[in-house]
NUFITOR-19588 format. One line per field, with one value per residue (C-alpha): x, y, z; chain. Coordinates in nm, 3 decimals, decimal comma, padded with zeros to 5 digits, always signed. Layout:
N
X = [X  ...]
Y = [Y  ...]
Z = [Z  ...]
milum = [A  ...]
# end
This chain:
300
X = [-00,001  +00,115  +00,217  +00,060  +00,232  +00,083  +00,322  +00,101  -00,176  -00,376  -00,658  -00,987  -00,824  -00,561  -00,249  -00,003  -00,022  +00,188  +00,428  +00,561  +00,526  +00,865  +00,812  +00,538  +00,695  +00,992  +00,787  +00,578  +00,928  +01,046  +00,701  +00,524  +00,140  -00,101  -00,417  -00,597  -00,804  -01,051  -01,345  -01,706  -02,071  -02,339  -02,579  -02,324  -02,179  -02,430  -02,761  -02,789  -03,148  -03,096  -03,087  -02,805  -02,458  -02,275  -01,905  -01,816  -01,452  -01,289  -00,964  -00,953  -00,712  -00,557  -00,396  -00,227  +00,016  +00,153  +00,497  +00,533  +00,829  +00,962  +00,822  +00,414  +00,211  -00,148  -00,322  -00,632  -00,871  -00,923  -01,141  -01,434  -01,798  -02,069  -02,133  -02,466  -02,391  -02,515  -02,733  -02,532  -02,444  -02,531  -02,816  -02,593  -02,312  -02,006  -01,652  -01,542  -01,247  -01,121  -00,795  -00,657  -00,363  -00,106  -00,222  -00,594  -00,720  -00,951  -01,071  -01,360  -01,420  -01,729  -01,712  -02,043  -02,080  -02,469  -02,508  -02,712  -02,664  -02,544  -02,611  -02,339  -01,985  -01,689  -01,580  -01,637  -01,960  -02,128  -02,028  -02,277  -02,483  -02,360  -02,498  -02,647  -02,298  -02,086  -01,767  -01,767  -01,622  -01,623  -01,345  -01,403  -01,680  -01,619  -01,810  -02,112  -02,362  -02,113  -02,056  -01,766  -01,796  -01,534  -01,489  -01,220  -01,289  -01,195  -01,397  -01,288  -01,308  -01,225  -00,895  -00,659  -00,436  -00,191  -00,067  +00,213  +00,305  +00,678  +00,722  +00,854  +01,255  +01,355  +01,570  +01,580  +01,577  +01,605  +01,589  +01,327  +01,530  +01,578  +01,938  +01,982  +02,075  +02,072  +01,962  +01,921  +01,684  +01,771  +01,687  +01,384  +01,279  +01,423  +01,179  +00,866  +00,944  +00,924  +00,583  +00,656  +00,429  +00,519  +00,470  +00,627  +00,696  +00,666  +00,795  +00,637  +00,308  +00,088  +00,280  +00,052  -00,220  -00,057  -00,149  +00,116  +00,103  +00,159  +00,481  +00,552  +00,588  +00,790  +00,641  +00,576  +00,288  +00,314  +00,080  +00,037  +00,114  -00,125  +00,040  +00,385  +00,571  +00,955  +01,067  +01,349  +01,552  +01,506  +01,568  +01,285  +01,059  +00,668  +00,341  -00,036  -00,073  -00,382  -00,628  -00,482  -00,617  -00,406  -00,458  -00,271  +00,002  -00,050  +00,003  -00,234  -00,338  -00,688  -00,924  -01,034  -01,203  -01,029  -00,745  -00,766  -00,859  -00,830  -00,740  -00,467  -00,111  +00,150  +00,519  +00,809  +01,166  +01,337  +01,088  +00,815  +00,472  +00,174  -00,146  -00,539  -00,660  -01,070  -01,177  -01,401  -01,644  -01,762  -01,624  -01,430  -01,106  -00,774  -00,433  -00,083  +00,256  +00,497  +00,853  +00,956  +01,182  +01,069  +01,139  +01,029  +00,949  +00,920  +00,719  +00,933]
Y = [+00,004  +00,361  +00,546  +00,890  +01,121  +01,390  +01,679  +01,954  +02,020  +02,314  +02,376  +02,583  +02,876  +02,773  +02,782  +02,539  +02,242  +01,981  +01,977  +02,251  +02,449  +02,394  +02,021  +02,072  +02,300  +02,064  +01,743  +01,924  +02,050  +01,681  +01,573  +01,470  +01,414  +01,622  +01,565  +01,752  +01,639  +01,830  +01,778  +01,955  +01,906  +01,830  +02,101  +02,417  +02,305  +02,073  +02,203  +02,451  +02,408  +02,036  +01,887  +01,640  +01,781  +01,461  +01,514  +01,424  +01,390  +01,493  +01,413  +01,547  +01,473  +01,754  +01,643  +01,949  +02,117  +02,483  +02,591  +02,973  +03,198  +02,875  +02,866  +02,837  +02,565  +02,551  +02,252  +02,235  +02,019  +01,910  +01,637  +01,703  +01,791  +01,924  +01,670  +01,743  +01,512  +01,248  +01,131  +01,261  +01,535  +01,942  +02,087  +02,182  +02,039  +02,185  +02,180  +02,197  +02,376  +02,380  +02,561  +02,496  +02,692  +02,578  +02,841  +02,730  +02,993  +02,842  +02,957  +02,774  +02,790  +02,686  +02,664  +02,536  +02,255  +02,248  +02,526  +02,765  +03,145  +03,393  +03,784  +03,898  +04,024  +03,947  +04,180  +04,194  +04,059  +04,124  +03,940  +03,694  +03,677  +03,389  +03,476  +03,145  +02,946  +03,163  +02,956  +03,048  +03,395  +03,470  +03,723  +03,791  +03,737  +03,731  +03,667  +03,582  +03,621  +03,451  +03,109  +03,091  +03,226  +03,224  +03,320  +03,334  +03,236  +03,050  +02,814  +02,698  +02,357  +02,161  +02,075  +02,096  +01,796  +01,820  +01,476  +01,395  +01,072  +01,106  +00,835  +01,045  +01,073  +01,375  +01,214  +01,514  +01,895  +02,110  +02,506  +02,635  +02,509  +02,163  +02,208  +01,983  +02,100  +01,780  +01,397  +01,250  +01,184  +00,842  +00,781  +00,943  +00,714  +00,398  +00,444  +00,519  +00,223  +00,001  +00,140  +00,419  +00,667  +01,029  +01,381  +01,692  +02,023  +02,317  +02,663  +02,947  +02,754  +03,061  +03,415  +03,496  +03,561  +03,821  +04,166  +04,420  +04,630  +04,338  +04,138  +03,803  +03,574  +03,243  +02,911  +02,587  +02,365  +01,989  +01,771  +01,411  +01,276  +01,022  +00,921  +00,918  +00,921  +00,854  +00,909  +00,689  +00,847  +01,207  +01,127  +01,297  +01,250  +01,421  +01,379  +01,387  +01,557  +01,495  +01,818  +02,120  +02,445  +02,752  +03,085  +03,363  +03,351  +03,473  +03,434  +03,290  +03,141  +03,230  +03,333  +03,667  +03,790  +03,697  +03,547  +03,180  +02,892  +02,519  +02,266  +02,039  +02,011  +01,819  +01,889  +01,824  +01,714  +02,019  +02,266  +02,306  +02,316  +02,239  +02,399  +02,314  +02,581  +02,632  +03,012  +02,930  +03,193  +03,085  +02,747  +02,786  +02,633  +02,755  +02,615  +02,790  +02,686  +02,833  +02,729  +02,655  +02,482  +02,164  +01,895  +01,547  +01,312  +00,898  +00,713  +00,512]
Z = [+00,009  -00,102  +00,207  +00,286  +00,487  +00,697  +00,674  +00,790  +01,037  +01,121  +01,328  +01,271  +01,301  +01,004  +01,279  +01,267  +01,512  +01,363  +01,057  +00,899  +00,558  +00,487  +00,459  +00,273  +00,029  +00,000  -00,081  -00,347  -00,510  -00,530  -00,722  -00,452  -00,451  -00,273  -00,078  +00,167  +00,461  +00,637  +00,883  +00,884  +01,018  +00,779  +00,938  +00,912  +00,583  +00,385  +00,499  +00,733  +00,802  +00,924  +01,277  +01,177  +01,350  +01,206  +01,137  +00,780  +00,694  +00,349  +00,165  -00,149  -00,439  -00,597  -00,959  -01,034  -00,794  -00,774  -00,652  -00,674  -00,555  -00,429  -00,118  -00,160  -00,226  -00,388  -00,526  -00,758  -00,804  -01,177  -01,243  -00,971  -01,055  -00,829  -00,527  -00,306  -00,001  +00,073  -00,227  -00,560  -00,777  -00,784  -00,970  -01,294  -01,488  -01,450  -01,294  -00,977  -00,978  -00,586  -00,487  -00,151  -00,049  +00,243  +00,477  +00,419  +00,152  -00,067  -00,413  -00,649  -01,026  -01,226  -01,545  -01,635  -01,900  -01,974  -02,258  -02,098  -02,192  -01,981  -02,072  -01,783  -01,864  -01,676  -01,366  -01,003  -00,820  -00,487  -00,205  -00,102  +00,176  +00,387  +00,740  +00,779  +00,755  +00,981  +00,947  +00,537  +00,455  +00,106  +00,055  -00,336  -00,582  -00,971  -01,298  -01,104  -01,425  -01,692  -01,751  -01,517  -01,185  -00,934  -00,596  -00,325  +00,017  +00,385  +00,525  +00,888  +00,882  +01,164  +01,087  +00,775  +00,717  +00,398  +00,305  +00,062  -00,136  -00,203  -00,458  -00,749  -00,896  -01,078  -01,370  -01,634  -01,620  -01,910  -01,974  -02,247  -02,524  -02,422  -02,290  -02,023  -01,656  -01,481  -01,537  -01,906  -02,148  -02,156  -01,770  -01,844  -02,180  -01,985  -01,709  -01,927  -02,142  -01,834  -01,760  -01,455  -01,427  -01,533  -01,405  -01,508  -01,363  -01,610  -01,559  -01,595  -01,694  -01,627  -01,708  -01,961  -01,747  -01,562  -01,641  -01,781  -01,462  -01,229  -01,129  -01,263  -01,000  -01,066  -01,049  -01,142  -01,242  -01,148  -01,375  -01,428  -01,775  -01,932  -02,235  -02,329  -02,674  -02,769  -03,132  -03,153  -03,389  -03,333  -02,953  -02,874  -02,593  -02,551  -02,363  -02,344  -01,991  -01,741  -01,797  -01,585  -01,477  -01,518  -01,296  -01,277  -01,027  -00,673  -00,290  -00,210  -00,553  -00,675  -00,933  -01,039  -01,357  -01,720  -01,580  -01,571  -01,803  -01,833  -02,101  -02,228  -02,287  -02,488  -02,341  -02,496  -02,381  -02,630  -02,399  -02,677  -02,502  -02,726  -02,555  -02,637  -02,380  -02,300  -02,244  -01,961  -02,014  -02,422  -02,396  -02,720  -02,774  -02,906  -03,013  -02,903  -02,866  -02,599  -02,460  -02,059  -01,877  -01,747  -01,478  -01,516  -01,274  -01,265  -01,018  -00,802]
milum = [A  A  A  A  A  A  A  A  A  A  A  A  A  A  A  A  A  A  A  A  A  A  A  A  A  A  A  A  A  A  A  A  A  A  A  A  A  A  A  A  A  A  A  A  A  A  A  A  A  A  A  A  A  A  A  A  A  A  A  A  A  A  A  A  A  A  A  A  A  A  A  A  A  A  A  A  A  A  A  A  A  A  A  A  A  A  A  A  A  A  A  A  A  A  A  A  A  A  A  A  A  A  A  A  A  A  A  A  A  A  A  A  A  A  A  A  A  A  A  A  A  A  A  A  A  A  A  A  A  A  A  A  A  A  A  A  A  A  A  A  A  A  A  A  A  A  A  A  A  A  A  A  A  A  A  A  A  A  A  A  A  A  A  A  A  A  A  A  A  A  A  A  A  A  A  A  A  A  A  A  A  A  A  A  A  A  A  A  A  A  A  A  A  A  A  A  A  A  A  A  A  A  A  A  A  A  A  A  A  A  A  A  A  A  A  A  A  A  A  A  A  A  A  A  A  A  A  A  A  A  A  A  A  A  A  A  A  A  A  A  A  A  A  A  A  A  A  A  A  A  A  A  A  A  A  A  A  A  A  A  A  A  A  A  A  A  A  A  A  A  A  A  A  A  A  A  A  A  A  A  A  A  A  A  A  A  A  A  A  A  A  A  A  A  A  A  A  A  A  A]
# end
């Protein structure tokens, strides 16, 4: 059985009670997977009209992780649809792109997938009334009347537990032009050919989401590879990455108006990155190509 280790625990006030942010950062930097465990009461978080005060334990799997400014960790859920506990799903088809930061700051973006038309335009939205849910504090609301509403918030869970699974080995690092900084392409290809899982960390993936008057924040985005391909004569490795959500780099990481998207990537060992990204407001896809430094990991 794979062993997951809690490297950081916080209380309801998001104060550290065990572990450290340093241990979390070092694990994510080394390619570790991330899950976050929380606890909440049914009638405080799910149905505030209910008399059921049962404690619910939740653990989220964050398949995309961010390392910002070499010291700040955040994870994004990329595969979840709205859940309506305890019976099924929410009322509308959408993605639930939750963000959890290392300090307990959270965010949610919901690109709707059901084809309904929206007349609203992107921009700041009024903070909703959450007086019936006192542990929930909405900090910012964006684009409420569009196809892609989002908000940044804090929910005071009973606890926050950050679990990592450190089962990865970095085997290749190269710059945006494919020049090798460490490791070797042979090590990556040999592990891939033997069936090992692959993960890639892409340097500064989201810089084009930063506004012209904003400071660029150095960052890496870690994403699992679904399929890999190796051209045996040209000596070039490329991969089809799992879905990714991109958002403007910031500490804490969150959402804003017209500064995030989602889609699919094809990283290549010469630094080229093919992108097929979806505008969450229109659900229109656009292809583009950029170059990035990358670090490649193989599952042990």
